[in-house]
C-alpha positions as CSV (number, residue, x, y, z in Angstrom):
1,M,0.0,0.0,0.0
2,N,1.0,3.6,-0.5
3,F,0.6,5.6,2.6
4,V,0.8,9.4,2.8
5,F,0.8,11.1,6.3
6,V,-0.1,14.7,6.5
7,S,-1.2,17.5,8.9
8,Y,-2.5,20.9,8.3
9,N,-0.1,22.6,10.8
10,Y,2.5,25.0,9.5
11,D,5.6,25.3,11.6
12,P,7.6,28.3,10.4
13,G,10.0,28.0,13.3
14,Y,11.5,24.9,11.8
15,D,14.0,25.4,9.0
16,S,15.9,22.2,9.3
17,P,14.7,18.7,8.4
18,R,16.9,17.1,11.1
19,E,15.6,19.5,13.8
20,W,12.0,18.5,13.0
21,L,12.7,14.8,12.7
22,K,14.2,15.0,16.2
23,R,10.9,16.4,17.4
24,I,8.9,13.5,16.2
25,T,10.9,10.7,17.7
26,G,7.8,9.5,19.5
27,Y,6.1,8.8,16.2
28,M,9.0,8.2,13.8
29,G,9.2,4.5,14.6
30,V,5.6,4.0,13.5
31,L,6.4,5.3,10.0
32,T,9.7,3.3,9.9
33,N,7.9,0.0,10.8
34,L,5.2,0.7,8.2
35,S,7.8,1.4,5.5
36,K,9.2,-2.1,5.8
37,H,6.3,-3.4,3.8
38,H,4.7,-0.3,2.3
39,K,5.6,3.0,0.6
40,V,5.4,5.7,3.3
41,T,5.6,9.5,2.7
42,R,5.2,12.2,5.4
43,I,4.4,15.7,4.1
44,K,5.4,18.5,6.5
45,Q,4.8,22.2,6.1
46,M,7.6,24.3,7.6
47,N,10.2,26.9,6.7
48,Y,12.1,24.6,4.3
49,R,11.5,23.0,0.9
50,G,13.0,19.7,-0.1
51,D,12.9,15.9,0.1
52,E,14.7,13.6,2.5
53,L,14.8,9.8,2.9
54,F,15.2,8.7,6.5
55,N,14.9,5.2,7.9
56,G,12.9,4.1,4.8
57,V,10.4,6.9,5.0
58,H,10.2,9.7,2.3
59,F,9.8,13.1,3.9
60,K,8.5,15.9,1.7
61,F,9.0,19.3,3.2
62,V,6.9,22.1,1.7
63,N,6.4,25.8,2.5
64,Y,3.2,27.4,1.4
65,N,3.7,30.3,3.9
66,D,0.1,30.0,5.2
67,K,-0.4,29.5,8.9
68,K,-4.1,28.7,8.6
69,L,-4.3,26.9,5.3
70,R,-8.1,26.8,5.2
71,F,-8.2,26.1,1.5
72,P,-5.1,24.0,0.9
73,W,-5.3,23.5,-2.8
74,K,-1.6,23.2,-3.4
75,L,-1.2,20.6,-0.6
76,H,-4.1,18.6,-1.8
77,H,-2.8,18.7,-5.4
78,L,0.5,17.4,-4.1
79,I,-1.2,14.5,-2.1
80,K,-3.3,13.5,-5.2
81,S,-0.2,13.4,-7.4
82,M,1.3,10.8,-5.1
83,N,-1.6,8.4,-5.9
84,P,-2.0,7.2,-2.4
85,D,-4.1,4.2,-1.2
86,I,-4.3,5.7,2.3
87,V,-4.0,9.2,3.6
88,V,-3.5,9.6,7.3
89,V,-4.5,13.0,8.6
90,H,-3.1,14.0,12.0
91,G,-5.8,15.7,14.1
92,L,-9.6,15.9,14.0
93,H,-9.5,19.7,14.3
94,N,-9.4,20.5,10.6
95,P,-12.7,19.1,9.2
96,L,-13.2,21.8,6.6
97,Q,-9.8,20.8,5.0
98,V,-10.6,17.1,5.3
99,I,-13.9,17.6,3.4
100,Q,-11.9,19.3,0.6
101,L,-9.4,16.5,0.6
102,H,-12.0,14.0,0.0
103,F,-13.3,15.6,-3.1
104,K,-9.8,16.1,-4.4
105,L,-8.7,12.5,-4.0
106,D,-9.5,9.5,-6.3
107,K,-12.5,7.4,-5.1
108,K,-10.2,4.5,-4.3
109,T,-8.2,6.5,-1.8
110,K,-9.2,6.0,1.9
111,I,-8.9,8.7,4.6
112,I,-7.8,7.8,8.2
113,V,-7.8,10.5,10.8
114,Q,-5.7,10.2,14.0
115,N,-6.8,11.9,17.2
116,H,-4.0,13.9,19.0
117,A,-5.8,14.8,22.2
118,E,-8.4,17.0,20.5
119,K,-11.7,17.2,22.3
120,P,-15.1,17.3,20.5
121,A,-15.8,20.8,19.1
122,I,-18.9,22.9,19.5
123,G,-20.7,25.3,17.2
124,L,-19.7,25.6,13.6
125,K,-16.7,23.3,13.9
126,K,-18.9,20.6,15.4
127,R,-21.2,20.8,12.3
128,L,-18.2,20.6,10.0
129,Q,-16.9,17.6,12.0
130,K,-20.3,15.9,11.4
131,I,-20.1,16.6,7.7
132,A,-16.4,15.4,7.5
133,D,-17.4,12.2,9.2
134,K,-19.2,11.1,6.1
135,Y,-16.0,11.1,4.2
136,I,-13.6,9.6,6.7
137,D,-13.1,5.9,6.5
138,A,-11.5,5.3,9.9
139,Y,-10.5,7.1,13.2
140,L,-7.6,6.3,15.4
141,F,-7.9,7.1,19.1
142,A,-5.6,6.0,21.9
143,S,-8.6,4.7,23.7
144,K,-11.9,3.6,22.1
145,A,-13.7,5.2,25.0
146,M,-12.2,8.6,23.9
147,G,-13.8,8.1,20.5
148,M,-17.1,7.1,22.0
149,D,-17.2,10.5,23.7
150,W,-17.2,12.0,20.2
151,V,-20.1,9.8,19.3
152,T,-22.0,10.6,22.6
153,K,-21.6,14.3,21.9
154,G,-22.8,14.0,18.3
155,N,-19.6,14.9,16.5
156,L,-19.3,11.4,15.0
157,A,-22.2,9.4,13.8
158,S,-21.3,6.0,15.2
159,A,-18.5,3.9,16.7
160,E,-18.1,1.7,13.6
161,K,-15.1,3.7,12.3
162,I,-13.4,4.0,15.7
163,H,-10.2,2.0,16.2
164,E,-8.0,1.9,19.4
165,V,-4.5,2.7,18.4
166,M,-1.8,4.2,20.7
167,E,-0.9,7.8,19.5
168,V,2.8,7.6,20.1
169,S,5.4,5.2,21.6
170,S,8.8,5.1,23.2
171,V,12.4,5.1,22.0
172,F,13.5,4.0,25.5
173,Y,14.3,0.4,26.7
174,P,15.3,-1.5,29.8
175,V,18.9,-1.2,31.0
176,E,20.6,-2.5,34.1
177,K,19.2,-0.6,37.1
178,E,22.7,-0.2,38.7
179,L,23.9,1.6,35.5
180,A,20.8,3.9,35.6
181,I,21.2,4.7,39.3
182,A,24.9,5.5,38.8
183,K,23.7,8.2,36.3
184,T,20.7,9.6,38.4
185,G,21.7,9.1,42.0
186,V,18.3,7.6,42.8
187,S,18.8,5.4,45.9
188,A,15.4,4.7,47.3
189,Q,13.8,1.3,47.2
190,P,11.2,1.7,46.0
191,A,11.4,4.9,44.0
192,F,8.5,6.7,42.5
193,L,8.8,9.1,39.5
194,W,6.5,11.8,38.3
195,V,7.1,13.4,34.9
196,G,5.1,16.3,33.4
197,R,4.3,20.0,33.2
198,L,3.6,21.7,36.6
199,N,0.1,22.7,35.6
200,E,-3.4,22.1,36.9
201,N,-4.3,19.3,34.4
202,K,-1.2,17.3,35.4
203,D,-2.2,18.0,39.0
204,P,1.1,17.6,40.8
205,F,-0.6,18.9,44.0
206,T,-2.7,15.7,44.4
207,V,0.5,13.6,43.9
208,V,2.6,15.6,46.4
209,K,-0.1,15.8,49.1
210,A,-0.8,12.0,48.8
211,F,2.9,11.2,48.9
212,I,3.4,13.3,52.0
213,E,0.8,11.2,53.8
214,F,2.4,8.0,52.3
215,V,5.8,8.9,53.7
216,K,4.4,9.0,57.2
217,L,3.5,5.4,56.8
218,S,6.6,4.4,54.9
219,P,9.5,6.8,55.6
220,E,11.9,4.9,53.2
221,V,9.9,5.7,50.0
222,R,11.1,8.6,47.7
223,L,9.4,10.7,45.0
224,Y,11.4,12.3,42.2
225,M,9.6,15.0,40.1
226,I,10.8,15.9,36.6
227,Y,9.1,18.9,34.9
228,H,9.7,21.1,31.9
229,T,7.4,24.0,32.9
230,E,7.1,25.6,36.3
231,E,3.7,27.1,36.6
232,L,2.9,25.7,40.1
233,L,6.5,25.3,41.3
234,D,6.4,28.0,44.0
235,D,3.1,26.6,45.4
236,I,4.5,23.1,45.5
237,K,7.6,24.4,47.4
238,N,5.3,26.1,49.9
239,V,3.5,22.8,50.5
240,L,6.7,20.9,51.0
241,N,8.0,23.6,53.4
242,K,4.8,23.7,55.4
243,H,5.1,19.9,56.0
244,N,8.8,20.0,56.6
245,I,9.4,17.6,53.7
246,S,13.1,17.3,52.9
247,S,14.5,17.5,49.3
248,D,15.7,13.9,49.8
249,T,12.1,12.6,50.3
250,I,10.5,14.5,47.5
251,T,13.1,15.7,45.1
252,L,12.3,18.5,42.6
253,V,14.6,17.4,39.9
254,G,13.4,20.0,37.3
255,K,14.2,19.8,33.6
256,V,16.1,16.8,32.2
257,P,17.5,16.4,28.7
258,N,15.4,13.9,26.8
259,E,18.2,11.4,26.2
260,E,18.8,11.2,30.0
261,M,15.2,10.1,30.6
262,L,16.4,6.6,29.8
263,Y,18.3,6.5,33.1
264,W,15.5,8.1,35.1
265,Y,12.9,5.6,33.9
266,N,15.2,2.7,34.6
267,S,16.0,4.0,38.0
268,A,12.4,4.2,39.2
269,D,10.1,1.3,40.2
270,F,6.8,3.3,39.7
271,I,5.6,6.0,37.4
272,V,2.9,8.2,39.0
273,S,0.6,10.5,37.1
274,G,-2.1,12.9,38.4
275,S,-3.5,13.9,34.9
276,H,-7.1,14.7,34.5
277,Y,-7.0,14.4,30.7
278,E,-4.4,12.9,28.3
279,G,-4.6,12.3,24.6
280,S,-2.5,9.1,25.2
281,G,0.1,9.5,27.9
282,T,3.6,9.7,26.5
283,A,5.6,9.8,29.8
284,V,3.7,6.8,31.1
285,C,4.3,4.9,27.9
286,E,8.0,5.7,28.0
287,A,8.3,4.7,31.6
288,M,6.5,1.3,31.0
289,S,8.9,0.6,28.1
290,C,11.6,0.6,30.8
291,G,9.6,-1.5,33.2
292,C,8.1,1.2,35.5
293,V,4.8,0.1,37.0
294,P,2.1,2.7,36.4
295,I,0.1,4.3,39.3
296,V,-2.1,6.6,37.2
297,T,-5.5,8.3,37.2
298,D,-8.6,6.4,36.0
299,I,-9.1,8.3,32.7
300,F,-9.8,6.9,29.2
301,S,-6.3,6.9,27.9
302,F,-4.7,5.4,31.0
303,R,-7.3,2.6,31.1
304,M,-6.0,1.6,27.7
305,I,-2.4,2.1,28.6
306,T,-2.7,-0.1,31.7
307,D,-4.8,-2.8,30.1
308,D,-7.8,-1.5,32.1
309,G,-5.7,-1.5,35.3
310,N,-4.3,-5.0,34.8
311,I,-0.9,-3.4,34.9
312,G,-0.2,-1.2,37.9
313,L,-3.1,0.7,39.6
314,L,-5.7,3.2,38.7
315,Y,-7.0,5.9,41.1
316,Q,-9.6,8.6,40.9
317,A,-8.2,11.9,39.4
318,G,-7.9,14.7,42.0
319,N,-8.6,12.4,44.9
320,E,-5.7,12.3,47.4
321,A,-7.2,9.5,49.5
322,S,-7.6,7.4,46.4
323,L,-4.0,7.9,45.4
324,L,-2.8,7.2,49.0
325,A,-4.7,3.9,48.9
326,A,-3.0,3.0,45.7
327,L,0.4,4.0,47.0
328,I,-0.2,1.8,50.1
329,Q,-1.1,-1.1,47.8
330,T,2.3,-0.9,46.1
331,Q,3.9,-2.2,49.2
332,Q,2.1,-5.6,48.7
333,M,3.1,-5.8,45.0
334,N,5.5,-8.2,43.5
335,I,7.4,-5.5,41.7
336,P,9.5,-7.7,39.4
337,E,6.3,-9.5,38.2
338,Q,4.6,-6.2,37.6
339,R,7.7,-4.9,35.8
340,N,7.6,-7.8,33.4
341,K,3.9,-7.3,32.8
342,A,4.5,-3.6,32.0
343,I,7.2,-4.4,29.5
344,A,5.2,-7.3,27.9
345,Y,2.1,-5.1,27.4
346,F,4.2,-2.3,26.0
347,K,5.7,-4.6,23.4
348,S,2.4,-6.1,22.4
349,T,0.3,-2.9,22.4
350,L,2.2,0.3,22.8
351,S,5.4,-0.2,20.8
352,F,6.2,1.3,17.4
353,E,5.8,-2.2,15.8
354,A,2.5,-2.8,17.5
355,I,1.1,0.5,16.4
356,A,2.3,0.1,12.8
357,N,0.7,-3.4,12.7
358,K,-2.6,-2.1,13.8
359,I,-2.6,0.7,11.3
360,E,-1.6,-1.7,8.5
361,T,-4.5,-4.1,9.5
362,I,-7.0,-1.2,9.7
363,A,-5.9,0.1,6.3
364,A,-6.2,-3.3,4.7
365,S,-9.8,-3.7,6.0
366,L,-11.0,-0.5,4.3
């Protein structure tokens, strides 16, 4: 099959193919695995023009100098000229463009749209999403329940076209724990890791407050927090100071280069998340690829990423008592067994190969 992947986003800040390819490492492996048996092209709009072949994938960089691209005639003409069997559109937030794409393409060409954390629209865009739905052959959601939310709210007509496929995967892998700890300095047994932005949706407050209570019951446990934005940092420091929590007990690590996350994920026993909403859950996926056991909120995407709670534990978002109960349960866990389950589920469902295989199967069925 001939696959063309495209988005309607224009990124003028990128003027180097290599720079942009580095940005999409969490998705690149999907394209690479598909390209083993199919022709795969990724079209990207940025401040660069040219073609590049990378890991078997043909990248076509174009610059139409249009941030909104409501009527992308040139882009659609380019896609049609490639004579694709399947066009995969990233994002459900451009229904007007997808409608136009349908009428530009040959009748044999199928359109798949992949959700990237967008929520069902309202108003005019909702009406356009309902129209576009008639011309879309399949949808990819990290969790089928997330897709059903679109059906319930009337943006999609039915569940028939919805497929559960993880959005992104991980380039990380298990390494010897001693090697990882030598890099990170993590010494606690067990060690808990939190990774995310310090914002309300990621809800670090619930995690910190529950962990403070957990430490009272198990003084040996440690929490390490890695974050790339600092919106709530001062407030979190105030909470820690109020409860006289030392930096050894809850360590505010801060920003870490992406390549060093390999060692942090392999140093920890558990990955904790407080998210109220996730399109998929990149950090949790990455942590599981290294054997971290997930202790995460009971939301659509995390139900999928934990095999409905079969790996690790789910707790109610925003509920300190629920998280504390989950943390206490970890003390009765067989951690090596849970670690092996996390890695096995990652390989079978969340890995690049698993995602590519699912997309291939869906495309073949259309």
